[in-house]
DRENLUM-760807 format. One line per field, with one value per residue (C-alpha): residue number from 1; chain; x, y, z. Coordinates in Angstrom, 3 decimals, padded with zeros to 6 digits. Layout:
// DRENLUM-760807
nr	[NUM;...];
kette	[A;...];
X	[X;...];
Y	[Y;...];
Z	[Z;...];
***
This chain:
// DRENLUM-760807
nr	[1;2;3;4;5;6;7;8;9;10;11;12;13;14;15;16;17;18;19;20;21;22;23;24;25;26;27;28;29;30;31;32;33;34;35;36;37;38;39;40;41;42;43;44;45;46;47;48;49;50;51;52;53;54;55;56;57;58;59;60;61;62;63;64;65;66;67;68;69;70;71;72;73;74;75;76;77;78;79;80;81;82;83;84;85;86;87;88;89;90;91;92;93;94;95;96;97;98;99;100;101;102;103;104;105;106;107;108;109;110;111;112;113;114;115;116;117;118;119;120;121;122;123;124;125;126;127;128;129;130;131;132;133;134;135;136;137;138;139;140;141;142;143;144;145;146;147;148;149;150;151;152;153;154;155;156;157;158;159;160;161;162;163;164;165;166;167;168;169;170;171;172;173;174;175;176;177;178;179;180;181;182;183;184;185;186;187;188;189;190;191;192;193;194;195;196;197;198;199;200;201;202;203;204;205;206;207;208;209;210;211;212;213;214;215;216;217;218;219];
kette	[A;A;A;A;A;A;A;A;A;A;A;A;A;A;A;A;A;A;A;A;A;A;A;A;A;A;A;A;A;A;A;A;A;A;A;A;A;A;A;A;A;A;A;A;A;A;A;A;A;A;A;A;A;A;A;A;A;A;A;A;A;A;A;A;A;A;A;A;A;A;A;A;A;A;A;A;A;A;A;A;A;A;A;A;A;A;A;A;A;A;A;A;A;A;A;A;A;A;A;A;A;A;A;A;A;A;A;A;A;A;A;A;A;A;A;A;A;A;A;A;A;A;A;A;A;A;A;A;A;A;A;A;A;A;A;A;A;A;A;A;A;A;A;A;A;A;A;A;A;A;A;A;A;A;A;A;A;A;A;A;A;A;A;A;A;A;A;A;A;A;A;A;A;A;A;A;A;A;A;A;A;A;A;A;A;A;A;A;A;A;A;A;A;A;A;A;A;A;A;A;A;A;A;A;A;A;A;A;A;A;A;A;A;A;A;A;A;A;A];
X	[-018.198;-015.895;-014.835;-016.923;-015.120;-014.705;-016.853;-014.758;-012.869;-009.060;-007.305;-006.800;-005.078;-003.536;-000.305;-002.180;-004.273;-001.207;000.572;-002.429;-002.600;001.127;000.813;-002.096;-000.223;002.900;000.850;-000.901;002.381;003.953;000.933;000.947;004.646;004.202;001.154;002.726;005.924;003.932;001.204;002.082;000.287;-003.182;-003.924;-007.377;-007.394;-009.677;-007.030;-004.374;-006.683;-007.301;-003.584;-002.967;-005.774;-007.628;-010.906;-011.078;-012.346;-009.255;-006.998;-008.714;-008.376;-004.619;-004.352;-007.270;-006.370;-004.809;-002.015;-001.146;-000.721;001.454;003.716;004.237;004.812;007.588;009.180;012.359;012.752;012.190;015.033;017.226;016.522;017.296;020.542;021.570;021.014;022.844;025.819;025.997;025.912;028.981;030.912;033.696;033.404;030.352;030.014;030.283;027.729;025.268;025.720;025.305;021.961;020.585;021.755;020.391;016.979;016.654;017.480;014.790;012.309;013.274;013.021;009.755;007.167;005.399;008.275;008.907;005.198;004.902;008.012;007.415;003.639;002.191;000.565;-000.632;-001.670;001.760;004.244;007.160;006.660;006.261;009.454;011.443;010.117;011.107;014.532;014.910;014.144;016.679;019.319;018.889;019.151;022.369;023.879;023.084;024.563;027.778;028.259;027.723;030.083;032.724;032.384;031.311;027.610;026.559;025.837;022.300;021.215;018.184;017.202;013.852;015.807;016.216;012.425;012.397;015.012;013.184;009.970;011.846;013.223;009.731;008.487;011.344;010.813;007.094;007.601;010.542;008.776;011.113;014.108;013.356;016.555;018.848;016.946;017.039;020.793;021.371;019.191;020.892;024.290;023.154;021.622;024.638;026.855;024.506;024.542;028.334;029.860;031.940;033.609;031.610;028.234;025.168;022.385;019.201;015.603;014.329;013.686;010.191;010.257;008.699;008.299;008.965;005.285;004.836;006.404;003.531;001.343;003.914;002.857];
Y	[-054.826;-053.226;-049.687;-047.157;-044.822;-041.345;-038.656;-035.867;-033.688;-033.875;-031.790;-028.219;-026.434;-022.974;-024.207;-025.775;-022.651;-020.437;-022.634;-022.472;-018.715;-018.370;-020.604;-018.559;-015.334;-016.589;-017.805;-014.451;-012.529;-014.816;-014.396;-010.615;-010.299;-012.405;-010.440;-007.045;-008.006;-008.867;-006.238;-003.469;-002.639;-002.108;-005.843;-006.507;-008.082;-010.833;-011.813;-012.078;-014.211;-016.580;-016.831;-017.643;-020.217;-018.463;-016.607;-012.841;-012.844;-014.788;-012.291;-009.369;-011.052;-011.105;-007.741;-005.405;-002.859;-002.928;-000.669;-003.013;-005.858;-003.762;-002.511;-005.993;-007.546;-005.071;-004.837;-006.651;-004.653;-001.437;-002.349;-003.227;000.105;001.994;000.042;000.963;004.637;004.490;002.731;005.322;008.194;006.697;006.348;008.978;009.049;011.243;010.116;006.423;006.905;008.610;005.971;003.077;004.326;005.086;001.708;-000.271;001.403;000.966;-002.734;-003.031;-001.536;-004.117;-007.020;-006.055;-003.678;-003.316;-002.217;001.199;002.008;000.832;002.588;005.900;006.177;008.157;006.073;008.593;005.868;004.230;006.459;004.079;004.275;008.036;008.316;006.138;008.066;011.406;009.996;008.819;012.322;013.880;011.279;011.695;015.468;015.106;012.656;015.014;018.011;016.153;014.882;018.389;019.962;017.376;018.421;014.916;015.563;018.130;021.486;021.823;018.443;018.769;016.228;015.856;014.501;011.292;010.885;011.714;009.018;006.441;007.179;006.491;003.274;002.241;002.670;000.579;-002.142;-002.372;-002.316;-004.709;-007.545;-010.597;-008.405;-005.831;-006.394;-006.095;-003.084;-001.367;-001.843;-000.413;002.625;003.231;003.159;005.762;007.969;007.919;008.968;011.871;012.896;013.146;016.652;017.558;020.782;020.868;019.975;021.566;023.372;021.478;022.756;023.695;020.753;019.299;019.446;016.009;014.574;011.011;010.176;010.734;007.294;005.762;006.099;004.892;001.883];
Z	[040.284;037.673;038.231;036.386;033.994;035.321;033.753;035.217;032.683;032.597;035.190;033.968;036.788;036.767;035.151;032.219;031.702;031.856;029.309;026.962;027.327;026.590;023.551;022.183;022.824;021.041;018.065;017.790;017.898;015.284;013.012;013.514;012.657;009.518;008.384;009.127;007.299;004.175;004.211;006.684;009.920;008.449;008.309;009.859;013.298;011.976;009.391;012.094;014.252;011.325;010.621;014.287;014.402;017.223;017.526;017.427;021.014;022.112;020.368;022.078;025.465;024.986;023.216;023.982;021.289;017.826;019.063;021.937;019.444;017.123;019.901;021.340;017.911;017.134;020.581;019.530;016.323;018.258;020.600;017.606;015.920;019.123;019.419;015.867;016.636;019.972;018.378;015.611;018.091;019.810;016.525;016.319;012.502;011.685;008.058;008.913;011.698;009.373;006.659;009.084;010.407;006.950;005.629;008.591;008.642;004.877;005.273;007.952;005.497;002.891;005.346;007.029;005.568;008.878;011.064;009.547;009.668;013.267;014.537;012.813;013.143;016.044;018.798;021.411;023.848;023.877;025.761;025.151;021.393;021.488;023.525;021.125;018.152;019.707;020.525;016.926;015.645;017.996;017.175;013.425;013.726;015.725;013.225;010.341;012.156;013.027;009.470;008.044;010.559;009.622;005.970;004.934;004.286;001.676;003.347;001.947;003.326;005.600;008.255;006.492;003.503;005.521;005.438;001.718;001.080;003.198;001.309;-001.914;-000.453;000.648;-002.916;-004.296;-001.697;-002.447;-006.207;-006.457;-004.587;-004.565;-005.463;-002.763;-000.762;-003.797;-005.163;-001.774;-001.391;-004.876;-004.169;-000.818;-002.543;-005.068;-002.405;-000.102;-003.003;-003.713;-000.031;000.134;000.129;-002.948;-004.142;-007.389;-005.865;-007.446;-005.591;-004.744;-004.638;-001.134;001.247;001.516;005.364;005.764;009.264;010.377;010.780;007.036;006.677;008.630;005.540;003.009;000.940];
***
């Protein structure tokens, strides 16, 4: 009597299930990064699920909240941004340190619309993000103070002017589209020249006192 075909499903042990779960997770994170880079962090969860080729329920099993998805998607960029700031704080040249941070963060804006919004927005339920954001504020304030004390940065420069400049860069990036990187570099060059201290420098209007989280709503 010939052997009967088995009606049992293929073996799906723990290793197979774990591999499937990892694959889904990686696809979701890739789709989220792509969507955030193009459209910012307000992309609907359903759109990210479609881009990843998974159901919304599957996405929520991996990432129970929108914030958890955002924080995981930008974990590498967050570490990179923190590294840029740490490296600048160790630079003995205050002006070079200030310029390097402003240039690098502006370049990140041009490369990925979502990152600046994610890093600078307030996420009360994510202590690690809140801690990095507070550290960024403190580091920027220290860089500004050092550059002013060295006589390299104009004396009426306010730390909130960094936010003002990044808002301007965000507008250029969003408006320039395919030329965003070139336009951003040009703007940054102009701005850094205007920030530099000079004997004949004119007086500016009072600072706007913008905070970093103002950038979370920039489009």
